[in-house]
C-alpha positions in Angstrom: -38.3 -12.3 7.0 -36.6 -9.0 6.4 -33.6 -9.3 3.2 -31.4 -7.5 6.2 -31.7 -9.7 9.6 -31.1 -13.5 7.2 -28.0 -14.7 7.9 -25.1 -13.7 4.2 -25.7 -17.0 1.8 -22.7 -18.6 -0.2 -22.0 -15.8 -3.1 -17.8 -15.8 -4.4 -16.1 -12.5 -3.5 -15.6 -9.8 -5.6 -13.2 -7.7 -3.2 -11.2 -10.5 -2.2 -10.1 -12.7 -4.8 -7.2 -14.8 -6.7 -8.7 -16.7 -9.1 -12.7 -16.9 -8.9 -13.5 -16.0 -5.5 -14.6 -18.9 -4.2 -12.2 -19.3 -1.4 -13.0 -15.5 -0.2 -16.7 -16.2 -0.6 -15.8 -18.9 1.9 -14.0 -17.5 4.0 -16.1 -14.0 4.4 -19.4 -16.5 4.8 -18.2 -18.1 8.2 -15.5 -14.9 9.6 -12.6 -16.9 8.2 -9.2 -15.9 7.1 -9.1 -16.3 3.6 -5.1 -16.2 3.3 -5.3 -19.1 5.9 -8.3 -20.8 4.3 -6.1 -20.2 0.9 -3.0 -22.0 2.2 -5.0 -25.0 3.9 -6.8 -25.6 0.6 -3.6 -25.5 -1.1 -1.6 -28.0 1.3 -4.6 -30.7 1.6 -5.0 -30.6 -2.1 -1.1 -31.3 -2.4 -1.3 -33.6 0.4 -3.7 -35.5 -0.5 -4.3 -38.0 -3.5 -8.0 -38.3 -2.8 -9.0 -34.6 -2.7 -8.5 -33.4 -6.6 -9.1 -29.5 -5.5 -8.5 -28.0 -8.9 -11.4 -29.7 -10.2 -13.8 -29.0 -7.0 -12.3 -25.3 -7.4 -14.0 -25.7 -11.0 -17.0 -27.0 -10.0 -17.1 -24.6 -7.2 -17.2 -21.7 -9.3 -19.4 -23.2 -11.3 -22.4 -23.3 -8.5 -21.3 -20.4 -6.2 -23.3 -17.1 -7.6 -21.0 -13.8 -7.7 -22.1 -11.9 -4.1 -24.5 -9.0 -5.5 -22.7 -5.2 -5.6 
């Protein structure tokens, strides 16, 4: 399969990052607004005791590779 025809994989953004590019990479992968995704992530993290936002972000930071240059 030609790499240009493949759908882009999940990677941390190098251009759209506040901390590590995790949310920017997810937003880019699915065509969402990174600003709204960040706001939603913070709201869900603060309002839900069952969703440990900082821990999930750290794990995603370790698992998702940086995007290629």
